[in-house]
N, C-alpha and C positions, 0 to 999 in steps of 0.2 A: 745817408741821411743822418744828420746830427740830432742830439736829444732836443734841442730847442725847436728844430723844424718838426720833429715828431709831436712835441707838445702843442705847437701852433696848429698842426693838422688835426689833432684830436679835439682841440678847442672849438674848431669850426662846426663840429657835430652837435655841440651844446646849443640849445635855443637861447636866444636873446630877445630883449623887449622889442628891438627894432627889426630883428630878423626872424620873427616867428614863422612867417609864411615860407621863407627860404628853408628853415629847418624842417618844416612840414614836407616840403618837396624832397629834401634829402632823405627823410624818413620813408617816404613813399618809394623812392628809388631803392633804398635798402630792402624794403619789403618786397619789391619786385624781384630783386636778385634772390632773396630768400625763397620766394614762391617758385622761381625757375629751378633752383637747386633742389628743393624738396620734390618737385615733379620729376626731375631727371632721376633722382635716387629711387623714388618709388616705382616709376615706370620701368626703368632698367632692371631693378630687382625682381619685379613680377615677371618680366620677359625672360630673365635668366632662370627663374624658378620653373616657369612653364617649360622652357627648353630642356632643363635638367630632368623634369618628371617624364616628359615624352621620351627622351633618350633612354632613361632607365627602363621604361615600360617596353620600348622596342627591343632593348638588349636583353630583357628578361625572356623574350620569346625567340628572337632571331639569333642565328649564329654570328659570331664576330666575323668569321670567314668560312667558306665551304668550297669543296671541290666536287665537280660533276663530270661524268663521262660524256663523250660526244653523242651517244645514242640514248641518253637518259639512264644509262647503267654505268656503274663504276666498279669494275671487276678487281682493280688493283688497290682497293681501299685499305687492305691490311698493310701493304708496303707504305702507303701514304700515311697511315696512322702511326706506324713505327717511326717514320721520318719526322712527323709532327711532334711526337712525344719526346724525341731527342733534342728538339729545338729548345733552348733555354727560356724563350719568351712564351711558349705554349703552356697553358694550364691543363688543358684536357682536349681529347679528340675522340670522336665516336661515329660509327656509321649510322645512317638513317634511311628510311624509305619515305619517298614523297610521291604523292599522286592525287588525282582528283576523282570524285565520285558524286553520287546522288543519294541523299538520305531520305527515307520515306517513313513517315509516322502515320497513324490512323487518319489524321485530319490535315496533314501538311507535307510538302515536299520542298527540299532545299539542296542546293549545290554545296559541296564541302571540299575543302583542301585537307587531305589526310597527311598526318605526320606519324610515321612509325619509328619508335626508338626503344631502347632498353632503359627502363626507368632507373636502374641502378648505376648507369653511367654518369660520371661527374659532369660531362658536357651538358647534360640535361637536368642537372640538379636544380637550377633556378626555376624550372617549370613547376616543381612541386609546391612552391610558395604561392602559386596562382589558384590552386584548387580551394574550394570552400571547406568542406568537412572531410571529404574523401581524398586521400593521398594517391599517389601514383602506384603504390604497392599493390593495388588491386589489378593492375595490368600485368598478367602473367602469360607465359606461352600456352597457347591453346585455350585461353579463357574466352576469347572472342568478345572482349569488352571494349568500350570506347568512352573517351572523355570529350565532352562537347564544350564549345565556347558558350558563355552565358546568353548572348543574343541569339545564337543558333538554337540552343535548347528552348529558349522562349518562343522562337518562331515555330519550332516543331511541336511546342506544347508538351514536352517530355521532361522527366526528372530522373533522379537516380533510381535504378531498378526497372525502368521501362525498357521496352525493346524497340529498336529501329531497324529498318531494312536498308542495307547498303548495296548499291550497285555501282560497279566500276566499268570504265570503257572497255578494258581488256575482256575478251570472251574465253569461255572454256571450249576446248576442242572435243567434240563428241562424235560418235558414229553418225548422228543425224545432222551434223554440221556444227557451226559455232553458236554456242549458247551464252547468253549474258551471264557475267559473274555476279552473283548476288549472295549476300550473307546476312543472316539475322544476328544483330549485336545487342548486347545489354549495355545500357548507359551506366557506367561505373562512377561517373563524377561530372562535375561542371566546373570549369575554370573561368576566371575573370581577370583579363589582362588590362582592362581599363581603356582599351582602344577598339573602336568598332571594326577596324580592318581585321583584327584577330578574333574578337569575340563573336562576330556574326558569320564567319566562314571557316574557322579552323577546328579540327578535331584530332585527337591523339589516339593511337593504338600501340599495342606491343609490337616490337620490331619483327619478331618471327611471324606473328599473325598477319601483319601488313605484307611481309615478304611472300608468304604463301598466297595471299589474296591477289597480289599483283603479278604473280607468276615469276618471280625472280628466284634463280637458283642460289648461287653463292654470291651474287653481285648485290650491291647496295645502290640506292639512288644517288647518294653523295656521302661526303665525310664532313661532319660538323667539327669546326675547330674553334676553341675558346682560348683567348689570349689573356695574359696578365694585364696588358695595357691595350684596350680595344682600339686606341688611336694609331697603333702601330701595325694594323692589319695589312695595309697596302704594301708595307715593306717586308713583312714576315712571310706572307703567303707565297710569293714567288721563290723565296729562299727554301721553303718546304718542298715546293714542286720540283725545283731543280731542273734536271734534264727532261722530266715528264711534262713540263709546262706547255709544250706545243700540242699535247694530246688531251689537255684538260681545260675545262671551263672553270674559272675562279669567280666566286661571288663575294663581295664585301658588304658588310652591314651599312657602310657609309653610302653605298649606291642604292640600297633597297628603297630608301625614302629620301633620295637626294633632293627632289623637288620640294618636299615638305620642309627640310632643313634650310634649303635655299630661301623659301618664302619667309621663314622665321627670321633669317639673317637680313633679308631685304626690309622687312617690316621694322626690325630693330634699327637699321641704318636710317630709314626715313623718319622714324620717331625721334632719333637723336638729332637729326637735322632740324626738325620742327621745333623741338624743345630748346635747341641751341639758339635758334632765331628768337625764341621767347626770352632766353637769357640775355641775348644781345640787346633786345629792345629795353629790357629792364635795366641793363648796365648803362646804356646810353642815355637813360633818363638822368644819370648822374651829370651828364653834360649840361643840361638845362639848369640843374641846381647849382653847379659850380659857376656857370656864367652869371647867375644872379648873385652868388656870393661874391664873385670878383667885382661886380658892379657895386654891391653894397659896401664892400671892404676897400674900395679904391683909396679913400683917404688914409686908412690904416696901412695899406701897402706903401703909399707915399711916405708915411712916417718911418716905416721899417727900412725903406730904401735910403732915406735921409740919415738914419742911424747906422748905416753901413751894410745892410743886407744886400747881397748880390742877386742878380736876376735868377741865377741858378738856385739860390736858397729859396726865393719866392716860389719858383716853379716846383721845388721839392715839397713845399708846404701844401700846395693845392693838389699836387699829385698824391701826396700822402693822405689828404682828406678823402679823395676818391677811393684810394686803396683801403682806408679804414672802413668806409661805407660798404664797399664790396666785401671786405672781410667779415664785418658784422652780419651782413646779409647771408654769407656762406654759413657762418656759425648757426644763425637762426634757422636757415634752411635745413642743415643737418640735424638740428635739435628736433625739427618737426618731421623731416623725411625719413630718418632712420627708424624711429618708433613706428611710423605708418608702414614702412616696408616690413618690419619684423612682425607686426600684427595685421598684415594684409589679409591673411586667411580668416581669422575670427571677425575682423571688421566687415569683410565681404559677406560672411554668413549672417551677421547681424543685420546688415542692410537688406539682404535677400528676405530674411524673416519679416522685417519691418514693412517692406514694400510688397511682400507676398509674390515675388517673382524670382526668376533665375537669371543671374548675371553670367555664370559660367556656362560654356557650351556643353550640352549633354553628351556630345560625341566622345568626350575624353573622361567622363565619369569622375570628375574631380570633386572630392569632398569639400575642399576649400581652396581659395586662391593660393597657388604656390608662390613662394618668394625666396630669392637667394641673393644676398648682398655680397658683391665682389669688391674687396677693398681697393684693388687697382682702379676699378671704374669709378668708385667714389672719389678717390684722389684725383683722377682725371677730370671729373666734373668740377671739383673745387678749384683746380688749377685753371680750367677754362673760364669759370666765372670770375676768378680774380684777374686773369689776363684781360678779359673784356672790360672789367671795371677800370683797370689801369689805362687801357687804350682810350677809354672814354674821357680820361682826365687830360689828355695831351693838349687839345685845343684850349680849354679854359686855363690850364697852367701856363701855356705859352702866352696867352693874352695877359695874364697877371704879371708874368715876368717882364713884359714889354711896357708896363705902365710907367709913364714919365713921372718922376717924383715931384717935380715943380707943379705940373698940372694937377696932380692928385691932391697936393696940400692946398692949392688955391680952391679946389672944389670943396674941401673941408671947411675953409674959412667962409 
């Protein structure tokens, strides 16, 4: 496109005394594109932020990968740990005890998923950041202490220093028969993971106390493996297992909440489709404005053709007009959408305070709306909006290019 054609295309965006309504329609089309771009940027950023927050919270509790024995016991965990630590992509590995039980308080009873581990192990270091005031250092061998999830502690109505009674399914063998295994534990702390699945059912104990409680000798329930890149877990774990893979159960963090992440991905795809349709509607409003411009400028087109402009040049002028309108809409949409995406959290909090209601789901305990702007997605949104704007110019530009100069100049006279 030559400089003259670019100048003529940009000139069509300026209002004239005869074409005020046409310019108004062009402006509304541009605002429609801007609205669609801003909505896409904000919605995608919020969904990306929510997805990131949930993944971080899940990975702060779950192992990237873990090995389990066929009967719920892993006797060769030492060999597996040595093999894991030799792998260059493994950050840490440690055994743990996993089991279920029932916690009793003076006024409540609740089922619990117990996790026994050595607090000093690097594989469990991330758990220390979830406790309120009391760290994991209070969990020592023989201390018989327990750290409860925040929702679980609230349900049992207990706090740090209170006692709870734990009963596990495994029984003690006594001369009188099998007696239920019960142990009184002191609540050493309360952790808050920010997800109800963990906060309402999970509790932590020291590895040795949990091993004695569940009657495991030298075996562990499993081996927790933490990687430098969590997304490589499905490739690394089989390499660690090697020839032992046939006798082991392997669990990946990507499988633990697969349905949840799938629902997020599906919601994101549907949202993109809906907002893309909105962008298409806004972009194709350019068609109506260009058709009216072609009708209004028919005598001018005839004069340009008489002066030597080719149909291709006329087509480029009107295609450039639609492209400029789409480009201005994109710039305006980014100028509005990016600040809204950056300040989504504070703005949401302000709206909640003004309306005295809660917009965020209480199930995830989010202090404010999360947001994460991904530059490739923003570029893709801009490219899509510009492409739709250019497609919308095809018919009006072809119609302008086919204008007969003789008929156009007679119309002007």
